[in-house]
Each structure stands twice: as C-alpha cells, then as structure tokens.
C-alpha positions as CSV (number, residue, x, y, z in Angstrom):
1,M,-97.1,-27.5,-31.7
2,S,-94.1,-29.4,-33.0
3,C,-90.7,-28.0,-33.5
4,M,-88.6,-29.1,-36.4
5,N,-85.1,-28.1,-37.3
6,H,-84.3,-27.4,-40.9
7,V,-81.4,-29.5,-42.1
8,P,-80.2,-28.5,-45.5
9,S,-79.8,-31.3,-48.1
10,P,-76.2,-32.1,-49.1
11,E,-76.9,-30.7,-52.6
12,S,-77.9,-27.3,-51.2
13,I,-74.7,-26.8,-49.3
14,P,-72.1,-24.8,-51.3
15,R,-68.9,-26.7,-51.8
16,S,-65.6,-25.0,-51.6
17,R,-62.1,-26.3,-52.2
18,P,-60.0,-26.2,-49.0
19,S,-57.5,-23.4,-49.2
20,R,-53.8,-24.2,-49.4
21,S,-53.3,-22.7,-46.0
22,S,-56.0,-24.8,-44.3
23,S,-54.6,-27.9,-46.1
24,K,-51.1,-27.1,-45.0
25,R,-52.4,-26.5,-41.4
26,A,-54.0,-29.9,-41.3
27,K,-50.8,-31.6,-42.4
28,N,-48.9,-29.6,-39.7
29,M,-51.3,-30.7,-36.9
30,V,-50.6,-33.8,-34.8
31,H,-52.9,-35.7,-32.4
32,E,-51.2,-37.5,-29.5
33,V,-52.4,-39.6,-26.6
34,S,-50.3,-39.4,-23.5
35,A,-50.6,-40.7,-19.9
36,G,-49.2,-39.3,-16.7
37,G,-49.0,-39.9,-13.0
38,L,-49.4,-38.1,-9.7
39,V,-47.2,-40.1,-7.3
40,F,-47.5,-39.6,-3.6
41,K,-46.0,-41.0,-0.4
42,R,-47.1,-40.9,3.2
43,T,-44.4,-39.7,5.6
44,P,-44.3,-38.6,9.3
45,K,-44.4,-35.0,7.9
46,G,-47.6,-35.7,5.9
47,I,-48.5,-36.5,2.3
48,L,-45.9,-35.5,-0.3
49,F,-46.4,-35.5,-4.1
50,A,-43.6,-35.8,-6.6
51,M,-43.4,-32.8,-9.0
52,M,-40.9,-31.9,-11.6
53,K,-39.8,-28.8,-13.5
54,D,-40.4,-29.4,-17.2
55,S,-38.5,-28.1,-20.2
56,Y,-40.2,-24.7,-19.8
57,G,-39.1,-24.5,-16.1
58,K,-42.6,-25.0,-14.9
59,W,-43.7,-27.4,-12.0
60,T,-45.8,-30.2,-13.3
61,F,-46.2,-34.0,-13.2
62,P,-44.6,-36.7,-15.4
63,K,-46.3,-37.8,-18.6
64,G,-45.5,-39.3,-22.0
65,H,-46.8,-41.0,-25.0
66,V,-48.8,-44.2,-24.8
67,E,-46.8,-46.8,-26.9
68,S,-48.4,-49.2,-29.3
69,G,-50.0,-52.1,-27.5
70,E,-49.6,-50.4,-24.1
71,E,-52.6,-49.5,-21.8
72,K,-52.8,-45.9,-20.6
73,E,-52.2,-47.1,-17.0
74,E,-49.1,-48.9,-18.0
75,A,-47.8,-45.8,-19.9
76,A,-48.5,-43.6,-16.9
77,A,-46.6,-45.9,-14.6
78,R,-43.7,-46.3,-17.0
79,E,-43.4,-42.5,-17.6
80,S,-43.7,-41.7,-13.9
81,M,-41.0,-44.2,-13.0
82,E,-38.7,-43.2,-15.8
83,E,-39.0,-39.4,-15.4
84,L,-38.8,-39.4,-11.6
85,G,-36.3,-42.2,-11.3
86,L,-38.6,-44.4,-9.2
87,E,-38.4,-48.2,-8.8
88,Q,-41.7,-49.0,-7.3
89,I,-45.2,-47.4,-7.5
90,R,-48.7,-48.8,-7.1
91,L,-51.7,-47.7,-9.2
92,L,-54.6,-46.5,-7.1
93,E,-57.1,-44.5,-9.3
94,S,-57.8,-42.9,-12.6
95,L,-57.8,-39.1,-12.3
96,G,-59.4,-38.3,-15.6
97,Q,-58.3,-36.8,-18.9
98,I,-57.3,-33.3,-20.0
99,T,-56.8,-31.9,-23.5
100,I,-54.1,-29.4,-24.4
101,W,-52.9,-27.7,-27.6
102,F,-49.3,-26.5,-28.1
103,R,-46.5,-26.0,-30.7
104,D,-44.0,-28.8,-30.7
105,R,-40.4,-27.6,-30.0
106,F,-38.5,-31.0,-30.2
107,V,-39.8,-33.7,-32.6
108,K,-42.0,-32.0,-35.2
109,K,-40.8,-28.5,-34.7
110,G,-43.5,-26.0,-35.1
111,A,-46.3,-28.5,-35.5
112,L,-49.6,-27.8,-33.8
113,V,-50.2,-30.7,-31.3
114,H,-53.6,-31.7,-30.0
115,K,-52.8,-33.9,-27.0
116,D,-55.2,-36.0,-24.8
117,I,-53.5,-36.7,-21.5
118,H,-54.9,-39.4,-19.1
119,Y,-53.8,-39.0,-15.5
120,F,-53.5,-41.7,-12.8
121,L,-52.8,-41.7,-9.1
122,F,-49.9,-43.8,-7.7
123,A,-48.5,-44.4,-4.3
124,T,-44.9,-45.2,-3.4
125,L,-42.9,-46.1,-0.3
126,P,-42.3,-43.4,2.4
127,D,-38.5,-43.4,2.0
128,T,-38.5,-43.1,-1.8
129,E,-36.1,-40.6,-3.3
130,L,-36.4,-38.8,-6.7
131,F,-33.8,-39.0,-9.5
132,P,-35.1,-36.8,-12.4
133,Q,-34.4,-38.0,-15.9
134,T,-32.5,-35.0,-17.2
135,S,-32.2,-36.5,-20.7
136,E,-35.9,-35.8,-21.1
137,H,-35.5,-32.1,-20.4
138,I,-36.6,-32.4,-16.8
139,Q,-34.8,-29.7,-14.8
140,E,-35.4,-31.0,-11.3
141,A,-37.8,-33.0,-9.2
142,A,-39.0,-32.6,-5.6
143,W,-41.4,-34.0,-3.0
144,I,-44.1,-31.2,-2.4
145,P,-46.5,-31.1,0.5
146,A,-50.0,-31.9,-0.6
147,K,-51.3,-28.5,0.6
148,E,-48.9,-26.8,-1.8
149,L,-49.8,-28.7,-5.0
150,L,-52.4,-26.2,-6.4
151,E,-50.2,-23.2,-5.9
152,R,-47.1,-24.9,-7.1
153,S,-48.6,-26.4,-10.3
154,F,-48.1,-23.9,-13.2
155,Y,-50.7,-25.4,-15.6
156,P,-54.3,-24.4,-14.8
157,D,-55.8,-27.4,-16.7
158,L,-54.3,-29.6,-14.1
159,V,-56.4,-28.1,-11.3
160,P,-59.3,-30.7,-11.6
161,V,-56.7,-33.6,-11.7
162,I,-54.9,-32.3,-8.6
163,K,-58.2,-31.8,-6.8
164,R,-59.3,-35.4,-7.6
165,A,-55.9,-36.7,-6.3
166,L,-56.2,-34.7,-3.1
167,M,-59.8,-35.9,-2.5
168,Y,-58.8,-39.5,-3.0
169,V,-56.0,-39.1,-0.4
170,R,-58.4,-37.4,2.1
171,I,-61.1,-40.1,1.6
172,H,-58.6,-42.9,2.0
173,G,-57.0,-41.8,5.2
174,G,-54.5,-39.2,4.4
175,T,-54.3,-35.7,5.9
176,V,-53.6,-33.0,3.4
C-alpha cells in the first residue's frame, strides 16, 4: 500500500492580500546576526569565566553584531575584548548558535528583532583583569567560578552553550 500526500495546486489555494497590520509588522521586524564569547582563565583558585551585567541588569556574556566582511569568530573575539576590556584572548572552540526574539530599546526602538547568536570559547591569561565597556550599557563585569555559571546566568537559552563550555574545559584538563 502506498502513501501519498495531497499537495494542493497553486491555483486551488485562495489568495488573500496581506493585511496592513501584517505588512507593518514585517517592516518593523529585523533579522540580526551576532557573535559572542565565553572567556575563561585558569587560576590557582580554579577556572573562572568572565561575565557581565547587561543593560537589563542580568548576568550574561559579551556579544555583538558581525560586521560586513568579518567572520563570526572574529566578531566574537572583537566584542569580547571590547566589552570586557581584554587585550589578549585565544579562540578554542565553537559553542554553537542560539536564536532569540526581543523588542529593540536602543537603535530601532520598538522593532521586533530576530537574532541568531553564534558563541565561541576563548582562553586568556591567569592574571587578566576585566574593564567593562560602560558606554555599551554594561553595568559591571566579574570573574565567576565555573561551578556558578549556570546559576548566575540569567538567560535560559544560554544553558546549552554554558554546558558545552564547561564540558570543553573538563575534557581539556580543567577542574570545574
């Protein structure tokens, strides 16, 4: 017995004109591609990750737009260094991508934003200090013990990214 799906012909599909509200919504929606980094350092006290408080006062990781002609890894490194005030980091691993939706509060106020964020893992030197970029609405930055990352991070969609970072550190000789 064969199973066939019925696919309607284009002529049989009723056509409707998009409503003004859906047309207006489409114009007020933006798609963005960003890249971010989880930066860690190995210290005598253990593995520490750089986190920052964003414009909402929530703990998260640096990220920003991928500029024209820039690779995602380059954007993640640039944004991590700028937002955390770092001078030297080393790319280790891709941590995957997440997708978020939100209303823009700064550039296109009120626009619905569909953002794909690509995260990467970076290492830095043990004595590295953080100097948060307050001009980018970053309230503060701190080195957080690896074992506290999941509870400190406010955004649930970052959980798989954090788990991948912690797994990488464990596999490659770090204690978490």
